[in-house]
C-alpha positions as CSV (number, residue, x, y, z in Angstrom):
1,M,59.3,152.1,73.7
2,S,61.5,152.6,76.8
3,S,62.3,149.7,79.0
4,F,60.5,151.2,81.5
5,G,57.1,151.5,79.5
6,R,57.7,147.7,78.5
7,F,58.0,146.8,82.3
8,T,54.8,148.5,83.0
9,I,53.3,146.6,80.1
10,A,54.5,143.1,81.3
11,F,53.0,144.1,84.8
12,L,49.7,144.9,83.5
13,L,49.7,141.7,81.2
14,L,50.4,139.6,84.2
15,A,47.8,141.3,86.3
16,T,45.4,140.7,83.6
17,V,46.1,137.2,83.1
18,I,45.7,136.4,86.9
19,G,42.6,138.6,87.1
20,G,40.8,137.0,83.9
21,G,42.0,133.4,85.1
22,T,40.3,134.1,88.8
23,L,37.1,135.4,86.9
24,G,37.1,132.6,84.4
25,Y,37.3,130.0,87.0
26,Y,34.8,131.5,89.2
27,L,32.2,131.9,86.6
28,I,32.9,128.6,84.6
29,E,32.9,126.6,87.5
30,P,30.0,127.9,89.9
31,M,29.5,124.7,91.8
32,Q,31.6,122.0,93.4
33,P,31.1,118.4,93.4
34,D,29.5,118.5,96.9
35,G,26.8,121.4,95.7
36,E,29.0,124.3,97.3
37,P,30.0,127.3,94.7
38,W,33.3,128.0,93.8
39,T,35.0,130.8,95.9
40,L,37.2,133.5,94.5
41,T,39.8,132.1,96.8
42,D,39.3,128.9,95.1
43,S,39.5,130.6,91.7
44,L,42.7,132.4,92.5
45,Y,44.4,129.5,93.9
46,M,43.6,127.5,90.6
47,T,44.6,130.3,88.4
48,V,48.0,130.5,90.3
49,I,49.0,127.0,90.1
50,T,47.9,126.9,86.6
51,I,50.2,130.0,85.4
52,T,53.3,128.6,87.5
53,T,52.6,125.0,86.2
54,V,53.6,123.7,89.8
55,G,51.5,120.6,88.9
56,Y,49.7,120.4,92.5
57,G,46.7,119.1,90.8
58,E,43.2,120.8,90.2
59,V,41.7,122.4,93.5
60,H,38.1,120.7,92.6
61,K,37.2,118.3,89.8
62,L,36.8,120.6,86.6
63,S,34.1,120.4,83.7
64,L,34.9,120.1,80.3
65,A,34.5,123.9,79.6
66,G,36.8,124.3,82.6
67,R,39.4,122.1,81.2
68,Q,39.3,124.1,78.0
69,F,39.7,127.3,79.8
70,T,42.8,126.0,81.6
71,I,44.3,125.1,78.2
72,V,43.5,128.8,77.1
73,L,45.0,130.1,80.3
74,L,48.0,128.1,80.0
75,F,48.7,129.2,76.4
76,F,48.4,133.1,77.4
77,S,50.4,132.6,80.6
78,M,53.3,131.1,78.6
79,L,53.2,134.0,76.4
80,T,52.9,136.6,79.2
81,A,55.5,134.9,81.1
82,G,58.1,134.9,78.2
83,Y,57.4,138.6,77.5
84,S,57.8,139.4,81.0
85,V,60.9,137.6,81.7
86,T,62.8,139.1,78.9
87,T,61.3,142.5,79.7
88,V,62.6,142.5,83.2
89,I,66.0,141.4,82.1
90,A,66.2,144.3,79.8
91,F,65.0,146.6,82.6
92,I,67.6,145.6,84.7
93,F,70.7,145.1,82.2
94,E,69.8,148.6,80.7
95,G,70.3,150.4,83.9
96,Q,67.1,151.4,84.7
97,V,67.0,150.1,88.1
98,L,70.2,151.6,88.8
99,Q,69.0,155.2,87.3
100,L,65.9,155.0,89.7
101,M,68.0,154.2,92.6
102,R,70.5,156.9,91.7
103,G,67.3,159.2,91.2
104,R,66.2,158.3,95.0
105,R,69.6,159.0,96.3
106,M,69.9,162.3,94.7
107,E,66.2,163.1,96.0
108,R,67.3,162.4,99.5
109,K,70.7,164.5,99.1
110,I,68.7,167.7,97.9
111,S,66.3,167.6,100.4
112,K,69.0,167.7,103.1
113,M,70.8,170.5,101.2
114,R,71.0,174.2,102.9
115,D,72.9,177.4,101.8
116,H,73.7,175.7,98.6
117,Y,73.9,177.0,95.1
118,I,71.5,176.0,91.9
119,I,73.0,176.0,88.5
120,C,70.3,176.5,85.8
121,G,71.7,174.7,82.6
122,C,74.7,172.9,82.2
123,G,76.2,174.2,78.7
124,V,79.5,175.8,78.2
125,V,79.0,178.6,80.8
126,G,77.0,176.2,83.3
127,K,79.6,173.6,83.1
128,E,82.6,176.2,84.0
129,V,80.6,177.5,87.0
130,A,80.0,173.6,88.2
131,M,83.6,172.7,87.9
132,E,84.7,176.0,89.9
133,F,82.2,175.5,92.5
134,Q,83.3,171.8,92.9
135,R,87.1,172.9,93.1
136,E,86.1,175.3,96.0
137,G,84.3,172.8,97.6
138,V,80.8,174.8,97.5
139,P,77.7,172.8,97.8
140,F,75.7,173.2,94.4
141,L,73.2,171.0,92.2
142,I,72.4,171.5,88.4
143,I,68.9,171.6,86.9
144,E,69.2,170.3,83.4
145,R,66.5,168.8,81.1
146,D,68.6,166.1,79.9
147,P,71.6,165.4,82.2
148,D,73.0,162.4,79.9
149,Q,73.9,164.9,77.4
150,S,76.3,167.0,79.6
151,E,79.8,166.3,79.9
152,L,79.5,166.1,83.6
153,G,76.2,163.8,83.5
154,R,78.6,160.8,84.4
155,D,80.2,162.8,87.5
156,E,78.3,160.8,90.5
157,S,79.7,163.6,92.8
158,I,77.6,166.1,91.0
159,I,73.9,166.5,91.8
160,F,71.7,166.6,88.9
161,L,67.9,167.5,88.9
162,E,66.3,166.4,85.7
163,G,63.7,169.3,84.6
164,D,62.9,172.6,83.5
165,A,64.6,175.5,85.6
166,E,61.5,177.7,84.4
167,D,59.0,175.5,86.5
168,D,58.2,176.6,89.9
169,E,58.0,172.9,90.9
170,T,61.4,172.2,89.8
171,L,62.9,175.1,91.5
172,I,61.2,174.0,94.7
173,D,62.6,170.4,94.2
174,A,66.0,171.9,94.2
175,G,65.6,173.5,97.4
176,I,65.4,177.1,96.5
177,L,63.8,178.1,99.6
178,H,66.8,176.9,101.5
179,A,69.5,178.0,98.7
180,K,72.1,180.6,99.0
181,G,72.3,181.6,95.3
182,L,71.4,180.8,91.7
183,V,73.2,180.9,88.3
184,A,70.8,181.1,85.2
185,A,73.3,179.7,82.5
186,L,70.6,178.7,80.0
187,R,71.4,179.2,76.4
188,Q,68.3,181.4,75.6
189,D,68.3,185.0,77.2
190,E,64.5,185.0,77.3
191,T,64.6,181.7,79.3
192,N,67.1,183.0,81.8
193,V,64.6,186.1,82.4
194,F,61.9,183.9,83.3
195,V,64.2,181.9,85.6
196,V,65.4,185.1,87.2
197,L,61.8,186.3,87.7
198,T,60.6,182.9,89.3
199,A,63.4,182.6,91.5
200,R,63.3,185.9,92.8
201,Q,59.6,185.6,93.7
202,L,60.3,182.5,95.4
203,N,63.2,183.5,97.4
204,P,63.6,187.4,97.7
205,D,66.8,186.8,99.8
206,L,68.4,184.9,96.7
207,M,71.8,185.7,95.4
208,I,71.0,185.6,91.7
209,V,73.6,185.8,88.8
210,A,72.7,185.5,85.2
211,R,73.9,184.9,81.8
212,A,73.2,187.3,78.8
213,A,74.3,186.5,75.4
214,E,72.9,189.9,74.1
215,E,73.5,193.3,75.4
216,R,69.8,194.3,75.2
217,T,68.9,191.6,77.6
218,V,71.1,192.9,80.4
219,G,68.3,195.5,81.5
220,K,65.6,192.9,81.3
221,L,67.4,190.4,83.6
222,E,68.5,193.3,86.2
223,R,64.4,194.3,86.4
224,A,63.7,190.7,86.7
225,G,65.5,190.5,89.8
226,A,69.3,189.4,88.9
227,D,72.1,190.6,91.2
228,R,74.6,190.7,88.6
229,V,74.2,190.1,84.9
230,I,77.5,188.6,83.0
231,S,77.9,188.8,79.5
232,P,80.4,186.0,78.4
233,Y,81.3,187.7,75.2
234,Q,81.8,190.9,76.7
235,I,84.2,189.5,79.3
236,A,85.9,187.4,76.7
237,G,86.6,190.5,74.8
238,R,87.8,192.4,77.7
239,R,90.0,189.7,78.7
240,I,91.6,189.4,75.2
241,A,92.4,193.0,75.2
242,S,93.9,192.8,78.8
243,V,96.3,189.8,77.7
244,V,97.7,192.0,74.8
245,L,98.0,195.0,76.9
246,R,98.8,194.0,80.4
247,P,99.9,190.2,80.1
248,S,101.9,190.1,83.4
249,V,99.0,191.5,85.3
250,V,96.4,188.8,84.0
251,N,99.0,186.1,84.5
252,F,99.3,187.1,88.0
253,L,95.8,187.4,88.7
254,D,95.1,183.9,87.3
255,V,97.6,182.4,89.4
256,A,96.1,184.1,92.5
257,M,92.6,183.2,91.7
258,E,93.2,179.7,91.0
259,Q,95.3,179.1,94.2
260,R,97.3,176.0,92.7
261,N,100.7,177.6,92.2
262,M,101.6,180.2,94.6
263,S,101.0,180.6,98.4
264,M,99.2,183.7,97.7
265,R,95.2,184.1,97.3
266,M,92.6,186.6,97.0
267,E,89.7,186.2,99.2
268,E,86.5,188.3,100.4
269,V,86.0,189.0,104.2
270,H,82.7,190.4,105.2
271,L,82.5,192.9,108.0
272,S,79.3,192.2,110.6
273,S,77.9,194.9,113.0
274,A,79.8,193.3,115.6
275,S,83.1,193.6,113.9
276,P,85.5,195.9,116.0
277,M,86.9,197.5,112.6
278,V,83.4,199.2,112.2
279,G,83.9,202.9,112.4
280,K,87.7,202.7,111.9
281,A,89.6,204.1,108.9
282,L,91.8,201.5,107.3
283,R,95.2,203.1,108.4
284,E,93.8,203.5,112.0
285,S,92.7,199.7,112.1
286,G,96.2,198.1,112.5
287,L,95.0,195.5,110.3
288,G,98.2,195.4,108.2
289,K,100.5,195.0,111.2
290,Q,98.1,192.5,113.0
291,T,97.6,190.1,110.0
292,G,100.2,190.7,107.1
293,A,97.3,190.4,104.7
294,I,97.0,193.2,101.9
295,I,93.6,195.1,101.3
296,I,93.5,195.9,97.7
297,G,89.6,196.9,97.7
298,I,86.5,197.9,99.7
299,H,83.3,197.1,98.6
300,G,80.0,198.6,100.1
301,P,76.9,196.2,100.9
302,D,75.6,197.1,97.5
303,G,78.6,195.9,95.6
304,Q,80.1,199.1,94.6
305,T,83.6,200.2,95.5
306,R,84.1,202.5,98.4
307,V,86.8,205.2,98.6
308,D,87.4,208.3,100.7
309,K,86.1,211.4,99.1
310,S,88.9,213.2,100.1
311,E,91.5,210.9,99.4
312,T,90.3,209.3,96.2
313,K,93.8,207.8,95.2
314,S,94.0,206.0,98.5
315,L,92.2,203.5,100.6
316,A,93.9,204.5,103.8
317,G,91.2,207.1,104.5
318,V,88.1,204.8,103.8
319,V,86.1,204.1,107.0
320,F,84.8,200.7,107.3
321,Q,81.1,200.4,107.7
322,E,78.9,197.3,108.8
323,G,78.3,195.2,105.6
324,D,81.6,196.1,104.0
325,I,83.4,193.5,102.0
326,L,87.2,193.6,102.0
327,I,89.0,192.2,99.1
328,S,92.3,191.0,100.6
329,M,95.4,189.3,99.4
330,G,97.5,187.1,101.3
331,N,98.7,183.5,102.2
332,D,96.2,181.0,103.8
333,E,97.8,181.9,107.4
334,Q,97.1,185.8,106.7
335,I,93.9,185.3,105.5
336,K,92.7,183.3,108.5
337,S,94.3,186.0,110.8
338,L,92.5,188.6,108.9
339,K,89.1,186.7,109.1
340,D,89.9,186.3,113.0
341,F,90.6,190.2,113.1
342,A,87.3,191.1,111.4
343,E,85.5,189.2,113.9
344,G,87.6,190.4,116.9
345,K,88.9,187.1,117.7
346,T,92.5,188.6,118.0
347,S,93.9,191.7,119.7
């Protein structure tokens, strides 16, 4: 039995002894020497001083039956007290109190989260997603059935919500109504399909990325509502081939994406309807001259790469549209200048 279960039993035993003692005195000692009946308050007071053995003396003179009842009450109270003390000590030292306090802190943090990401499952894939989010400083939490079994379970900086990601209540507790995105990284494809379907119903505007172990599940996840479906095995195979065929390109992209060993990095820049770049072609925008950043790709709001139909080999002729996403490369200052330029903050 768990420590919490033993603690509950100890509390119930103590309540039973107090309640039984109070009722016993009230029934056994119906009359006081002056002819007045014993009250429940008298009976409760007599029970408490008997259990605690404080030695204040009898409330009223006890009958023979009352003294015999007191002996039995003392015996049971000592057993209950011994069990309760050991249980409370075990409850404290086994960390149950600390876990409860941590759980309360987690609940308060989750209730305040907005525009965060929810990771369902902290296996191999979920763990890597969480570590990348942590490096980027992105607010997120993890839904896991047994957080203690996860390698990240002891990291106090990571918020875990214990529960099943398939349950509506768990997703709502995770703040899905206020979340920005969800990653379905559970081990079973069937479970991921159910999670995606439930999440999409709860929040139609949610960005959902799902993991698929088998190719036949990709279509199901997309129909369930996933914006993107990632197959770890497919990506691993393509990466291995790329490392063999284009090792220098892969090494460069790894360094650029990790943003650790060089000043250059890759970033997304979104164009809103108010951006002065909307309606202008890349060659006309003066973007490179003003910011120094390099545009290596342009994606539409649907995530598809946009090209100029008449100049498919160049991005220069692509006309920017509302909702476009610019895939850019540059140092921190250049990327910041590009974001300001896209928002019209610089001339």
